[in-house]
C-alpha atoms as one frame of an Amber mdcrd trajectory, in Angstrom:
protein
  -0.025   0.119  -0.048   1.385   3.484  -0.768   2.264   5.745   1.886  -0.369
   8.408   1.241  -3.181   5.710   1.122  -1.925   3.985   4.187  -1.857   7.292
   6.108  -5.317   8.108   4.851  -6.652   4.468   5.577  -5.126   4.861   9.132
  -6.672   8.111   9.896  -9.966   7.049   8.581  -9.979   3.926  10.677  -8.938
   5.670  13.873 -11.614   8.191  13.324 -14.215   5.620  13.057 -12.761   3.882
  16.201 -12.800   7.264  18.175 -16.346   8.247  16.999 -17.751   4.756  17.605
 -17.667   5.283  21.393 -19.870   8.018  21.369 -22.309   6.085  19.014 -22.277
   3.269  21.166 -22.387   4.877  24.687 -23.750   8.403  24.052 -26.520   7.879
  21.437 -29.753  10.125  21.710 -32.510   8.446  23.811 -35.055  10.516  22.107
 -38.207   8.931  20.399 -40.729  11.374  18.871 -44.375  10.731  18.448 -45.717
  10.454  21.861 -49.388  11.660  22.891 -49.342  14.349  25.551 -50.426  13.151
  29.007 -51.777  15.369  31.447 -52.842  14.511  35.180 -56.427  14.995  35.691
 -55.862  16.556  39.166 -55.679  20.114  39.527 -52.173  21.811  39.837 -51.077
  23.242  43.067 -49.559  26.243  41.432 -50.442  28.831  38.910 -46.784  29.814
  38.109 -43.318  28.426  38.704 -40.088  30.417  39.229 -36.859  28.574  38.182
 -33.454  29.990  39.433 -30.430  28.174  37.880 -27.130  29.300  39.454 -24.830
  28.115  36.842 -21.751  26.345  38.110 -23.020  26.088  41.743 -21.662  23.262
  43.880 -23.939  21.637  46.359 -21.337  21.870  49.027 -20.590  25.542  48.188
 -24.130  26.452  49.069 -25.091  24.103  51.818 -21.633  24.467  53.825 -21.380
  26.854  56.749 -18.768  29.487  57.116 -15.967  28.970  59.369 -17.850  31.134
  61.877 -20.854  28.927  61.869 -23.106  31.272  59.878 -24.785  30.236  56.477
 -23.194  31.297  53.193 -26.902  31.776  51.787 -28.976  33.055  54.763 -32.150
  33.339  52.777 -32.055  30.002  51.095 -30.887  28.441  54.430 -33.937  29.675
  56.290 -36.272  28.398  53.301 -34.987  24.791  53.479 -35.102  24.982  57.471
 -38.562  26.486  57.664 -40.532  26.721  54.372 -39.605  23.977  51.624 -37.753
  20.823  50.719 -33.950  20.360  49.911 -31.598  17.820  48.602 -29.054  17.071
  45.999 -29.770  17.030  42.268 -27.303  14.456  40.616 -26.045  15.479  36.991
 -24.668  13.367  34.354 -21.608  13.545  32.176 -20.878  15.593  30.341 -21.219
  18.261  33.032 -21.497  21.211  30.716 -24.149  24.007  30.774 -26.110  22.907
  27.632 -26.623  19.218  28.761 -27.366  20.306  32.245 -30.078  22.847  31.215
 -31.766  20.275  28.585 -31.911  17.773  31.616 -33.534  20.296  33.926 -35.927
  21.888  31.519 -36.570  19.089  28.991 -36.292  15.991  31.277 -33.775  13.963
  29.457 -30.124  13.372  29.219 -28.869  14.761  25.815 -26.295  12.831  24.062
 -22.654  13.906  23.898 -23.055  15.309  20.182 -24.634  18.325  21.678 -21.520
  19.509  23.269 -19.707  19.019  19.888 -22.357  21.110  18.145 -22.454  24.046
  20.333 -24.558  25.632  22.816 -26.591  27.797  20.343 -28.420  25.434  18.175
 -30.565  22.251  18.737 -28.874  19.166  17.298 -32.057  17.095  18.018 -35.543
  18.772  18.446 -36.867  18.287  21.900 -39.859  19.278  24.011 -39.499  21.343
  27.132 -41.579  22.385  30.140 -41.040  26.018  28.521 -42.802  24.796  25.309
 -45.685  23.180  27.293 -46.307  26.169  29.395 -48.769  29.051  28.590 -46.053
  31.568  28.817 -42.519  31.514  29.601 -40.216  34.619  30.259 -36.563  34.205
  30.589 -33.491  36.344  31.615 -29.905  35.575  31.361 -27.081  34.399  29.142
 -27.306  34.379  25.423 -25.772  30.929  25.135 -28.678  29.227  27.016 -31.916
  31.047  26.536 -32.186  31.020  22.797 -32.167  27.118  22.490 -35.422  26.854
  24.512 -36.960  29.494  22.623 -35.944  27.968  19.162 -37.279  24.612  20.161
 -40.675  26.026  21.277 -43.845  25.722  19.182 -45.698  29.070  18.969 -44.729
  32.573  20.248 -44.859  32.015  23.863 -41.370  31.740  25.137 -39.697  35.170
  25.560 -36.044  35.649  26.297 -34.025  38.661  27.628 -30.191  38.292  27.228
 -27.316  40.566  28.061 -24.567  40.916  25.356 -22.064  37.933  24.915 -19.128
  40.289  25.511 -20.408  40.577  29.165 -19.353  36.919  30.028 -15.578  38.078
  30.532 -13.532  35.949  32.949 -11.183  39.020  33.298 -14.003  41.490  34.148
 -14.007  43.564  37.442 -16.796  41.469  39.033 -18.665  38.659  36.905 -21.632
  38.889  39.767 -22.883  41.866  37.669 -24.336  39.204  35.282 -26.773  38.114
  38.031 -27.255  41.694  38.970 -28.431  42.552  35.507 -30.873  39.577  35.572
 -32.366  40.708  38.906 -32.557  44.288  37.944 -34.308  43.443  34.664 -36.962
  40.972  36.327 -37.852  43.949  38.748 -38.253  46.328  35.882 -40.181  43.670
  33.991 -42.860  43.344  36.702 -42.753  47.117  37.383 -43.601  47.886  33.656
 -46.209  45.244  33.478 -48.463  47.384  35.847 -48.821  50.004  32.983 -49.200
  47.337  30.340 -52.547  45.667  30.393 -51.564  42.887  27.781 -48.499  41.931
  29.687 -50.194  42.103  33.227 -53.109  39.878  31.809 -50.448  37.305  30.486
 -48.736  37.208  34.031 -51.970  36.530  35.581 -52.592  33.367  33.405 -52.036
  29.850  34.733 -49.078  27.665  33.598 -46.794  30.513  33.538 -42.832  29.794
  34.017 -40.283  32.549  35.129 -36.637  31.409  34.395 -33.748  33.217  35.924
 -30.393  32.075  34.477 -27.520  33.288  36.850 -23.936  32.912  35.302 -22.057
  35.029  37.532 -21.120  31.958  39.844 -19.830  29.992  37.191 -17.889  32.858
  35.549 -16.274  33.786  38.750 -15.437  30.029  39.568 -13.650  29.756  36.127
 -11.973  32.925  36.780 -11.098  32.606  40.534 -12.065  29.212  41.649 -14.715
  27.924  43.905 -12.737  28.534  47.004 -12.324  32.150  46.044 -13.661  35.166
  47.824 -15.369  36.239  44.541 -17.218  32.795  44.322 -18.451  32.945  47.813
 -19.510  36.726  47.670 -21.248  35.821  44.360 -23.356  33.245  46.210 -24.204
  35.652  48.856 -25.278  38.223  46.170 -27.532  35.461  44.352 -29.063  34.717
  47.850 -29.967  38.303  48.419 -31.315  38.469  44.749 -33.393  35.380  45.015
 -34.954  36.863  48.249 -35.712  40.136  46.607 -37.290  38.387  43.581 -39.339
  35.951  45.709 -40.756  38.873  47.761 -41.342  40.893  44.647 -43.483  38.077
  42.933 -45.406  37.372  46.094 -46.348  40.954  46.626 -47.328  41.322  42.818
 -49.634  38.363  43.051 -51.028  39.357  46.535 -49.520  36.375  48.340 -52.002
  34.200  46.770 -49.944  30.958  47.543 -49.990  29.882  43.974 -46.366  30.292
  43.208 -43.748  27.482  43.364 -40.033  28.247  43.443 -37.144  26.131  42.455
 -33.368  26.805  42.745 -30.848  24.417  41.279 -27.724  24.337  39.277 -26.858
  22.980  35.907 -23.539  21.517  37.073 -20.826  21.846  39.708 -17.107  22.727
  39.215 -13.752  21.287  40.155 -11.443  22.821  42.520  -9.429  24.364  39.752
 -12.323  25.857  38.106 -13.332  23.524  35.178 -16.186  21.032  34.551 -17.085
  18.496  31.944 -16.406  15.262  33.570 -17.779  13.091  36.440 -16.203  14.192
  39.646 -18.604  14.737  42.504 -17.615  18.166  42.751 -19.096  18.568  39.182
 -22.143  16.152  39.379 -23.437  17.190  42.853 -25.757  20.298  42.539 -28.129
  21.844  45.132 -31.999  21.542  44.888 -34.203  23.761  46.994 -38.077  23.810
  46.363 -40.623  25.836  48.235 -43.866  27.423  47.591 -47.198  26.068  46.272
 -47.452  22.251  46.204 -44.225  21.636  48.055 -43.762  19.871  51.606 -42.643
  21.827  54.376 -39.290  20.591  55.974 -39.463  17.275  57.447 -37.657  16.521
  60.857 -36.055  13.097  61.082 -33.984  11.286  63.673 -31.764   9.495  61.206
 -31.071   9.059  57.441 -28.634   7.194  55.603 -26.500   8.380  52.668 -23.165
   7.147  51.602 -21.440  10.420  51.926 -20.811  12.488  55.007 -22.449  15.716
  53.814 -25.284  15.988  56.276 -22.957  15.972  59.371 -20.627  18.625  57.430
 -23.568  20.771  56.472 -25.294  20.465  60.029 -28.342  19.343  58.321 -28.706
  15.772  59.846 -32.161  16.426  61.081 -33.718  17.711  57.923 -35.076  15.037
  55.467 -32.725  15.285  52.414 -34.380  14.405  49.105 -32.009  13.415  46.330
 -33.186  13.391  42.602 -31.703  12.853  39.209 -31.396  15.961  37.347 -33.646
  14.863  34.692 -36.372  14.427  37.252 -36.716  18.223  37.851 -38.644  18.681
  34.637 -41.554  16.311  35.465 -41.642  18.103  38.969 -41.853  21.468  37.374
 -44.667  20.132  34.994 -46.542  18.523  37.927 -46.440  21.593  39.876 -47.949
  23.968  37.205 -50.245  21.149  35.592 -48.669  21.081  32.127 -47.905  17.823
  30.136 -44.684  16.254  30.761 -42.055  16.971  28.142 -42.359  14.490  25.292
 -38.947  13.267  25.021 -39.066   9.476  25.853 -41.025   6.380  25.300 -40.902
   2.610  26.393 -38.585   1.612  23.256 -39.762  -2.074  23.156 -42.083  -1.526
  20.067 -39.464   0.613  18.252 -36.870  -1.998  18.811 -39.090  -4.908  17.923
 -39.884  -3.300  14.576 -36.234  -2.962  13.761 -35.103  -6.425  14.709 -35.769
  -9.842  12.999 -38.311 -11.602  15.059 -36.198 -14.769  15.804 -33.285 -12.516
  17.018 -35.435 -10.253  19.206 -34.973 -10.750  22.896 -37.569  -8.893  25.182
 -36.949  -7.428  28.524 -38.358 -10.301  30.611 -39.126  -8.382  33.951 -41.583
  -6.148  32.129 -42.989  -8.366  29.546 -46.521  -7.585  28.228 -48.173 -10.198
  30.810 -46.052  -8.715  33.564 -47.146  -5.308  32.745 -50.689  -6.338  32.814
 -50.565  -8.166  36.281 -48.693  -5.266  37.837 -51.287  -2.855  36.707 -54.179
  -4.969  37.738 -52.653  -5.202  41.357 -52.216  -1.491  41.616 -55.785  -0.727
  40.514 -56.951  -3.438  43.227 -54.948  -2.018  45.886 -56.291   1.412  45.191
 -59.887   0.170  45.262 -59.122  -1.498  48.538 -57.761   1.874  49.712 -54.365
   0.045  50.349 -52.476   3.171  49.182 -49.148   2.581  50.710 -49.067  -0.808
  48.858 -50.263   0.806  45.663 -47.514   3.480  45.922 -44.788   0.652  46.570
 -46.025  -1.187  43.723 -45.870   1.873  41.397 -42.395   2.601  42.497 -41.662
  -0.957  41.466 -43.164  -0.549  38.051 -41.304   2.904  37.616 -38.045   1.083
  38.397 -38.648  -1.559  35.866 -39.788   0.721  33.359 -36.475   2.722  33.502
 -34.550  -0.733  33.500 -36.551  -1.714  30.514 -35.703   1.779  28.626 -31.908
   1.399  29.475 -32.182  -2.451  28.170 -33.553  -1.241  24.825 -31.403   1.781
  24.565 -28.318  -0.410  24.966 -29.770  -3.272  22.937 -27.202  -3.085  20.136
 -24.237  -2.177  22.232 -22.589  -5.730  22.413 -23.027  -6.203  18.854 -21.525
  -2.790  17.996 -18.821  -3.177  20.416 -17.850  -6.537  19.218 -17.700  -5.229
  15.521 -15.257  -2.397  16.647 -13.160  -4.746  18.660 -12.787  -7.155  15.687
 -11.834  -4.149  13.458  -9.385  -2.971  16.175  -7.479  -6.295  16.079  -7.628
  -6.814  12.411  -6.117  -3.245  11.812  -3.451  -3.950  14.445  -2.674  -7.344
  12.986  -2.283  -6.055   9.465   0.167  -3.052  10.621   2.231  -5.622  12.303
   2.376  -7.663   9.024   3.422  -4.685   6.993   6.240  -3.958   9.564   7.506
  -7.748   9.213   7.059  -7.967   5.314   8.530  -4.811   4.238  10.900  -3.645
   6.974  12.482  -6.848   8.450  14.492  -9.862   7.320  12.025 -12.369   8.987
  10.071 -13.403   5.887  11.060 -14.068   2.338   9.093 -12.935  -0.784   6.191
 -15.346  -1.802   4.531 -15.072  -5.115   0.871 -14.384  -4.891  -1.311 -17.261
  -5.654  -3.898 -15.466  -7.964  -6.578 -18.146  -7.647  -6.556 -18.165  -3.892
  -6.442 -14.410  -4.031  -9.576 -14.151  -6.242 -11.400 -16.806  -3.845 -10.585
 -14.624  -0.722 -11.640 -11.627  -2.389 -15.227 -13.019  -3.338 -15.547 -14.680
  -0.033 -15.108 -11.360   1.733 -17.159  -9.475  -0.778 -20.046 -11.857  -0.054
 -19.670 -11.534   3.671 -19.842  -7.943   3.200 -23.056  -7.998   1.130 -24.798
 -10.320   3.694 -23.935  -8.080   6.512 -25.249  -4.985   4.641 -28.393  -6.839
   3.609 -29.001  -7.968   7.299 -28.551  -4.380   8.429 -30.720  -3.105   5.557
 -33.882  -5.347   6.502 -33.523  -4.177  10.113 -33.407  -0.419   8.945 -30.329
   0.290  10.990 -28.671   3.766  10.848 -25.945   4.394   8.440 -23.305   4.188
  11.284 -23.922   0.676  11.812 -22.922   0.020   8.325 -19.732   1.635   8.958
 -18.933  -0.264  12.255 -20.087  -3.550  10.872 -18.439  -3.414   7.530 -14.973
  -1.993   8.610 -13.774  -5.404   9.824 -14.242  -7.036   6.360 -11.744  -5.042
   4.339  -9.241  -5.022   7.192  -9.557  -8.717   7.757  -9.269  -9.241   4.070
  -5.897  -7.440   3.822  -4.756  -9.462   6.728  -5.645 -12.851   5.380  -4.142
 -11.924   1.901  -0.748 -12.187   3.980  -1.148 -15.749   5.081   2.121 -16.842
   3.423   3.878 -14.095   5.366   2.193 -15.394   8.602   3.375 -19.021   7.910
   6.787 -17.679   7.200   7.026 -15.732  10.365   5.762 -18.657  12.388   8.468
 -21.013  11.085  11.096 -18.094  11.650   9.888 -17.487  15.383   9.912 -21.188
  16.412  13.501 -21.444  15.035  14.562 -18.683  17.517  15.623 -19.228  21.229
  12.319 -19.529  22.982  13.493 -18.142  26.139  14.832 -14.835  24.512  11.389
 -14.511  22.592   9.353 -14.883  25.513  11.451 -12.503  27.639  11.212  -9.898
  24.831   7.403 -10.308  24.581   7.055  -9.989  28.498   9.268  -6.733  28.270
   7.012  -5.464  25.607   3.850  -6.230  27.480   5.319  -4.862  30.742   6.114
  -1.602  28.849   2.703  -1.068  27.379   1.032  -1.960  30.741   3.106   0.776
  32.487   1.885   3.182  29.939  -1.773   2.064  30.513  -1.228   2.457  34.210
   0.066   5.879  33.837  -3.437   7.099  32.752  -4.683   5.913  36.296  -1.523
   7.095  38.162   0.791   9.789  36.832   3.677   8.489  39.128   3.990   5.277
  36.817   5.829   7.739  34.494   8.235   8.563  36.980   9.166   4.967  37.621
   9.378   4.412  33.814  11.689   7.527  33.565  13.842   6.183  36.249  14.184
   2.832  34.548  15.176   4.846  31.361  17.918   6.562  33.355  19.528   3.051
  33.911  19.253   2.109  30.206  22.884   3.195  29.536  24.122   0.878  32.479
  21.889  -2.080  31.258  23.104  -1.913  27.647  26.817  -1.094  28.582  26.588
   2.265  26.586  27.837   3.764  29.930  31.280   2.402  29.106  31.143   3.641
  25.534  30.037   7.222  26.183  30.429   8.110  29.741  29.470  11.953  29.499
  26.484  11.623  27.207  25.225   8.588  29.545  25.494  10.801  32.595  23.836
  13.788  30.892  20.867  11.262  29.728  20.648   9.788  33.335  20.431  13.348
  34.997  17.988  14.682  32.565  15.771  11.384  32.863  15.769  12.018  36.899
  14.858  15.714  36.463  12.036  14.895  34.017  10.778  12.238  36.423   9.932
  14.961  38.854   7.152  16.425  36.737   4.680  13.687  36.985   4.804  13.842
  40.831   3.993  17.589  40.632   0.404  18.673  41.533  -2.253  18.286  38.789
  -4.262  21.086  37.360  -6.005  23.131  40.024  -2.675  24.340  41.540  -2.639
  27.837  42.223  -0.974  30.245  39.609   2.727  30.527  40.123   3.690  33.438
  37.568   7.235  33.702  39.113   8.070  30.109  37.862   6.779  31.173  34.443
   8.972  34.319  34.412  11.859  32.024  35.656  11.267  29.690  32.817  11.327
  32.671  30.244  14.757  33.936  31.728  16.238  30.427  31.743  15.166  30.131
  28.046  17.085  33.400  27.140  20.033  32.193  29.253  20.290  28.772  27.515
  19.701  30.763  24.289  22.790  33.068  24.806  24.976  30.335  25.624  23.828
  28.382  22.525  24.370  31.339  20.333  27.794  32.138  21.809  28.773  28.522
  20.975  27.301  28.732  17.496  29.286  31.931  17.023  32.567  30.279  17.989
  32.023  27.223  15.751  33.765  26.857  12.440  30.749  25.758  10.318  30.609
  27.464   7.071  26.974  27.931   6.793  26.621  30.658   9.440  25.673  33.971
   8.238  24.195  37.310   9.843  20.645  36.557   8.549  20.814  33.242  10.485
  21.760  34.986  13.571  18.900  37.766  13.143  16.348  34.995  13.286  17.397
  33.653  16.668  17.530  37.267  17.950  13.949  37.756  16.880  12.986  34.516
  18.429  14.742  35.508  21.760  13.064  38.778  21.618   9.712  36.984  21.276
  10.459  34.933  24.327  11.329  38.008  26.319   8.041  39.726  25.123   5.973
  36.805  26.105   7.560  36.570  29.495   6.612  40.352  30.145   3.135  39.750
  28.747   2.324  36.846  31.143   3.404  38.815  34.168   1.734  42.032  33.081
  -1.575  40.195  32.275  -1.624  38.264  35.466  -1.268  41.512  37.530  -3.863
  43.343  35.478  -6.375  40.403  36.039  -5.391  40.130  39.640  -6.222  43.882
  39.998  -9.431  43.349  38.253  -8.435  45.643  35.330  -9.247  43.149  32.591
  -7.119  41.710  29.782  -4.931  44.704  28.503  -5.495  45.194  24.546  -1.837
  45.474  23.770  -1.088  42.406  25.594  -3.876  40.565  23.658  -2.511  41.882
  20.361   1.144  40.702  21.216  -0.232  37.229  22.254  -1.933  36.726  19.006
   0.894  38.287  16.926   3.383  35.820  18.855   1.082  32.955  18.129   1.052
  33.784  14.401   4.638  34.666  14.018   6.369  31.843  15.694   5.968  29.137
  13.049   7.017  31.711  10.509  10.280  32.560  12.298  10.920  28.697  12.814
  10.741  28.148   9.088  13.456  30.913   8.446  16.063  29.263  10.466  18.932
  26.988   8.986  18.054  23.299   8.572  20.941  21.863  10.254  19.874  19.432
  12.884  20.895  21.153  16.179  20.151  24.738  14.816  16.557  23.849  13.631
  15.744  21.976  16.787  16.949  25.033  18.742  15.058  27.183  16.712  11.781
  24.851  17.193  12.423  25.230  20.890  12.583  28.914  20.963   9.437  29.438
  18.745   7.459  26.883  20.754   8.518  28.390  24.137   7.546  31.984  23.164
   4.049  30.481  22.488   3.905  28.007  25.555   4.883  30.790  28.071   1.664
  32.716  27.201  -0.344  29.619  28.069   1.446  28.935  31.346   0.326  29.472
  34.801   2.990  27.709  36.889   5.619  25.010  36.785   4.619  23.540  33.533
   6.540  26.376  31.905   9.662  24.682  32.852   8.555  21.425  31.398   9.403
  21.939  27.730  12.955  23.237  28.671  13.625  19.856  30.651  11.827  17.725
  27.875  13.899  19.300  25.252  17.114  18.785  27.056  16.107  15.062  27.226
  15.393  14.902  23.682  18.704  16.368  22.739  20.388  13.697  24.863  18.091
  10.925  23.268  19.380  11.904  19.709  23.052  11.749  20.999  22.444   8.297
  22.728  20.803   6.904  19.761  23.866   7.432  17.786  25.744   5.757  20.461
  23.386   2.959  20.392  23.779   2.430  16.638  27.451   2.219  17.144  27.097
  -0.213  19.842  25.228  -2.611  17.584  27.907  -2.197  14.791  25.821  -0.406
  12.425  27.277   2.472   9.969  27.050   6.126  11.319  25.775   8.995   9.473
  27.910  12.249   9.194  28.597  14.063  12.543  25.247  15.375  14.106  26.769
  18.956  14.184  26.706  19.188  10.424  23.703  17.032   9.753  21.122  18.784
   7.383  17.601  17.734   7.560  17.215  18.734   3.847  20.027  16.724   2.517
  18.901  14.138  -0.054  19.028  10.773   1.511  19.825   7.630  -0.557  16.971
   5.059  -0.174  19.442   2.112  -0.631  21.203   3.163   2.449  18.017   2.438
   4.734  18.652  -0.504   6.862  16.022  -3.147   8.058  14.512  -3.041  11.554
  16.436  -4.264  14.325  14.900  -5.309  17.710  16.421  -2.052  19.256  14.073
  -0.223  16.950  11.068  -1.401  18.965  12.660   0.154  22.013  13.191   3.516
  20.213   9.537   3.437  19.077   8.535   2.762  22.654  10.732   5.505  23.919
   8.654   7.870  21.479   5.141   6.668  22.755   6.396   6.934  26.394   7.663
  10.646  25.823   4.423  11.525  23.991   2.409  10.315  27.045   4.826  12.142
  29.278   4.191  15.266  27.366   0.746  15.090  28.200   0.834  14.116  31.948
   4.123  15.844  32.803   2.491  19.376  32.491  -0.172  18.642  35.288  -2.848
  17.304  33.067  -4.952  14.352  34.262  -6.758  11.822  31.881 -10.101  13.613
  31.958 -11.958  16.124  29.927 -11.991  18.586  32.966  -8.144  18.483  32.964
  -7.557  21.859  31.270  -7.356  25.253  33.565  -9.148  27.951  31.697  -6.621
  30.486  33.178  -4.117  29.220  30.590  -5.830  31.227  27.820  -6.139  34.535
  29.529  -3.310  36.187  27.548  -5.352  35.707  24.513  -9.055  36.173  25.642
 -11.000  36.303  28.699 -14.691  36.717  27.196 -16.314  33.183  27.251 -15.838
  31.416  23.659 -15.988  27.552  24.412 -14.583  26.643  21.112 -11.912  29.199
  20.855 -10.713  28.653  24.439 -10.713  24.761  23.650  -8.711  25.195  20.396
  -6.116  27.219  22.237  -6.007  24.763  25.238  -5.573  21.869  22.605  -2.727
  23.838  21.149  -1.018  24.175  24.650  -1.137  20.426  24.968   0.238  19.830
  21.411   3.364  21.914  21.879   5.243  19.435  24.032   3.987  16.675  21.572
   5.664  18.712  18.722   9.003  18.850  20.436   8.974  14.988  20.919   7.986
  14.341  17.347  10.635  16.557  15.987  13.235  14.819  18.032  11.788  11.478
  16.928  12.063  12.610  13.277  15.707  13.303  14.019  16.212   9.876  15.733
  14.750   8.304  12.513  16.798  10.125   9.917  19.976   9.873  11.803  19.685
   6.213  12.590  19.151   5.329   8.810  15.440   4.236   9.199  12.532   5.248
   6.801   9.809   7.440   8.588   7.319   4.629   7.851   9.052   1.736   9.591
   9.538   3.299  13.086   6.153   5.084  12.896   4.233   1.712  12.253   5.605
   0.276  15.387   4.469   3.237  17.152   1.162   2.855  15.747   1.019  -0.753
  16.942   1.933   0.155  20.454  -0.718   2.998  20.761  -3.337   0.848  19.125
  -2.871  -1.997  21.837  -3.126   0.909  24.496  -6.132   2.141  22.877  -7.676
  -1.558  22.621  -7.010  -1.657  26.491  -9.166   1.320  27.124 -11.856   0.265
  24.616 -12.562  -2.719  26.791 -12.160  -0.715  30.095 -14.969   1.642  28.970
 -17.939   1.227  31.321 -21.549   2.436  31.531 -22.057   1.396  35.172 -20.977
   2.664  38.533 -20.309   6.215  39.479 -20.318   8.788  36.956 -16.793   9.596
  37.920 -16.016   6.043  36.943 -17.939   6.311  33.541 -16.572   9.556  32.798
 -13.034   8.620  33.607 -13.318   5.392  31.420 -14.552   7.301  28.416 -11.908
  10.094  28.908  -9.235   7.437  28.789 -10.397   5.990  25.547 -10.857   9.293
  23.859  -7.486  10.470  25.059  -5.539   7.473  24.014  -7.379   7.650  20.567
  -6.723  11.224  20.119  -3.180  10.768  20.836  -2.863   7.947  18.136  -4.625
  10.285  15.683  -2.414  13.153  16.899   0.802  11.196  16.460  -0.240  10.548
  12.766  -0.567  14.166  12.262   2.446  15.142  14.372   4.588  12.805  12.156
   3.746  14.766   8.901   4.047  18.098  11.003   7.579  17.172  12.338   8.724
  16.516   8.631   7.566  20.048   7.756   9.032  21.847  10.598  12.482  20.144
  10.255  12.977  20.107   6.417  11.161  23.111   5.273  12.893  26.752   5.026
  11.219  29.805   3.786  13.004  31.813   1.122  15.759  29.353   0.327  16.011
  26.720  -2.225  15.510  23.322  -0.891  15.909  19.512  -1.790  13.156  17.275
  -1.023  13.858  14.452   1.515  13.309  11.043   0.648  13.508   9.063   3.801
  10.089   7.424   3.502   9.502   3.995   1.663
């Protein structure tokens, strides 16, 4: 297979593997076509007021201050004297859009909604707002419009502030909540002189929705334990008190208003959300007013957590709910139909499954449903209400289990298809390596007859699978997942002669050595997998790497280089032990990293000027000076921006301009530098550091320097390893030029030591992610990292910048790996294929570790692991091409094409 075709096929296959997890585990549960159901009982409330304090953690609201006073005095008095309270349990992903959809529409939206943004409806859904007579809402332009857009008719009204107001660097984000409270007050005041509005407000089935974004914004900007976050909670408490009093007065204290206060999601200690940590999934719920029980005194109650004691609420009955249950609660309070977003899926699944393959949910079969309903009606007739309620709860639980059963009906089938494709692809890559890049097999002529039979066999299998899916009216994605293994395994079985030849050669080898080598490979991959759960595993791995020269006798051959390698391995081993994201900003460390980069640059330039290389000219030196100036400027911008935000003066415009200009100009300056190996790598470091400093908030600013030092030592040590194994050397590294034409005939076949080289690369890539304080979760990123570029909330822009920060250490490692490949006389493809096998085996581990049971922390973590390792695999494929571009291309100079791929 040609290289471009192979890379394209690899990218396509891995994208399918990555997307499949969302289709299998996060598909939309919506089924349209239900008939509205409304209770015949009169509703207790005419109107409902919903307060959603975005980003408010349950513990942040319920905890008492250190002096024993409540953080929200009014809400505390409500739950103690007037209403019911508890915890609303959210689900992954803990983001604003899915949280509000669960609260207001009553279902958990699939993860595609996060990918498609906050301002559109990827799937149409019903909501309490849509079922209401009128809904008025105030708050963020990111949330309100999606419920107005999904409503039928013109009865959902929104009042939003400007998107630019959502500024993490603003003087005080609580002004967003004050804006909402002020506009609600003026709205009710104006209604007294507007008869049409006054009449509408006095209708039944009215909803008033106040979206309060200040707490979330202050949490992102200052973190939940900050004074700003706590003060914002107090201001929300006062605002809720004023609005509740205003509404009661407006309606003459008619006792027909129900109030609900809750949150869409919580927040981690470091000011992010998205995953399944309890700080993100536990949100407060306080309900009072019409139709709501008064507080119930209890002597004891059991929950797995210790919050009741911590919050001094042991004697008040706590009622926990799932977030999606808030919507039917609201609907029942004001007497509107429940949002029509789900239905028992048995009939739908039965229609799309062949009768002899359909397996019903046995605990709730047709006969069981009839029996349960008969018993419930009989209990009601006999006035045995407690027994009827208990049986209703049993029926509800069985119905929910049945919904889950049919929603996951195809999961095993799809999972096996993906797993078979995964194993087939990995096997094919291994065969390509063995066939094209080793001496383990000999060329075997193709048997055309057998090849034709094999082709038609797999073509027939593909057609049977497609027909099977067609008659079941399966979604198009099922065709992709189920048909993918067919061409992959066809490609594998075409290489049966290679497999037979390989088996013969392996059996002739010394079994002890073969088994030992296999065990070392397995141990290495397991350490990488283990590092996703425990970052300290990388420290152990790096300390083992430090002893590599001693184990292989390279220590005797090159004492100085081996000593430098050992010291740098030990230095880098410290970083995985450092605190994860959530640490307090440490700008002096960022400044120190900038100054250290400049110091290293001066010494490097001094050494360059003393060298006798004939390539040197003034233009080259100018490029380095420009890059050093850019590093100095970035160091200043970080310090200046931090001070400005600390003083609540916002992001200085000049700093923002410099940051964006640095981001754009850095790669350009890099491509102007000479393409001699060390000079180009040094230029790459300077360009990447000037950008990375702008993203840094603490010790991670020092990480690229330590990593680059180790990469530099790695390139040198690989040269020593080549000599150790008696292979011919390239020209001296000092004068090696990336753009020099390479004679393809000089490429050597793979050696067992090349597996070690590839493993080093994967290990360094994983270290590049975890070494900067990241954790294997989608809430791993600190939004403060992008404050030099923007502070106004923009999820995709901020997400893109955070991904760029993650990518920079990857680029350093990839460029070093490119240097290792070309200086050890290996084609780019051969080593990279080994890398692909290692990363795919890791991904297969995490595919089988994905779970949909247990706590949301476990579920979210398992999915995060898989997404991360698959993203790394795809990313490494992209990085391979980017590294070649960054090392070989030079702007404004004639260049020769590098031919080190076969």
